[in-house]
C-alpha positions as CSV (number, residue, x, y, z in Angstrom):
1,M,-13.1,9.6,8.7
2,R,-12.5,12.1,6.0
3,I,-9.8,14.8,6.0
4,I,-10.3,18.5,5.4
5,Y,-7.3,20.6,4.6
6,E,-8.1,24.1,5.8
7,K,-7.1,27.2,3.8
8,Q,-4.4,28.2,6.4
9,F,-2.8,24.8,6.0
10,R,-2.9,24.7,2.2
11,T,-1.4,28.2,2.0
12,A,1.4,27.4,4.5
13,L,2.1,24.0,2.9
14,Q,2.5,25.7,-0.5
15,S,5.1,28.1,1.1
16,V,7.0,25.2,2.6
17,V,7.0,23.2,-0.7
18,E,8.1,26.3,-2.7
19,Y,10.9,26.9,-0.1
20,I,12.1,23.3,-0.4
21,A,11.9,23.4,-4.2
22,K,14.4,26.2,-4.3
23,D,17.0,23.6,-3.3
24,K,15.6,20.5,-5.0
25,V,12.2,20.1,-6.7
26,S,12.1,16.3,-6.4
27,V,12.5,16.6,-2.6
28,S,9.6,19.1,-2.4
29,I,7.3,16.8,-4.3
30,A,8.3,13.8,-2.1
31,F,7.7,15.9,1.0
32,K,4.2,16.8,0.0
33,R,3.4,13.2,-1.1
34,K,4.8,11.6,2.1
35,L,2.9,14.1,4.3
36,K,-0.3,13.2,2.6
37,E,0.5,9.5,3.3
38,K,0.9,10.3,6.9
39,F,-2.6,11.8,7.1
40,E,-4.0,8.8,5.3
41,M,-2.7,6.7,8.3
42,V,-4.2,9.3,10.8
43,T,-7.7,8.4,9.5
44,D,-7.3,4.9,11.0
45,N,-6.0,6.1,14.3
46,P,-6.6,9.9,14.8
47,R,-5.0,10.0,18.3
48,M,-1.7,8.4,17.1
49,H,0.1,11.7,17.5
50,R,0.7,13.7,20.6
51,A,-1.8,16.2,22.1
52,S,-1.0,19.6,20.8
53,L,1.6,21.7,22.7
54,Y,0.2,24.8,20.9
55,I,-3.5,24.3,21.8
56,R,-3.5,22.8,25.2
57,D,-7.1,23.2,26.4
58,D,-8.6,20.6,24.1
59,D,-7.0,17.1,23.5
60,S,-8.8,16.8,20.2
61,Y,-6.0,19.0,18.8
62,R,-2.9,17.0,17.8
63,D,0.6,17.7,16.6
64,L,2.0,15.6,13.7
65,I,5.7,16.1,13.5
66,Y,7.3,15.5,10.1
67,M,10.8,16.5,8.9
68,G,11.2,19.4,11.4
69,Y,7.7,20.7,10.7
70,T,4.7,20.6,13.0
71,V,1.2,20.0,11.6
72,I,-1.7,20.8,13.8
73,Y,-5.0,18.9,13.2
74,K,-8.3,18.7,15.1
75,I,-10.2,15.5,15.5
76,G,-13.9,15.8,15.0
77,T,-16.8,13.3,15.1
78,D,-16.4,12.2,11.5
79,V,-13.7,14.5,10.2
80,I,-10.1,15.5,10.7
81,R,-9.4,19.2,10.0
82,V,-5.8,19.9,9.2
83,L,-5.2,23.4,10.4
84,D,-1.6,24.6,10.0
85,I,2.0,23.6,9.3
86,F,5.1,25.4,10.6
87,K,8.6,25.0,11.8
88,W,8.5,24.4,15.5
89,E,11.0,27.2,16.3
90,D,8.7,29.7,14.5
91,K,5.7,29.2,16.8
92,K,5.4,29.8,20.5
93,Y,3.4,27.6,22.8
94,L,0.0,29.1,23.9
């Protein structure tokens, strides 16, 4: 499977990384690198994370939880689409 990082995710991730970098640049770089590593593991087992609490009508949507952030991704036939990243307290359940 291949991974596609959607524009919404890329934009939100950039905001998260910039926010973390205000405190410590090295931590923001490590955050981004380790998150990418998490998704490399997802390609081997796409259902390893819980069904999404935010998009409940389709279990192909998953929530990866990482350092207080939720990343929503959708499992397709041969692709994983990474849709968004946010702090769990900033998003309401649908």
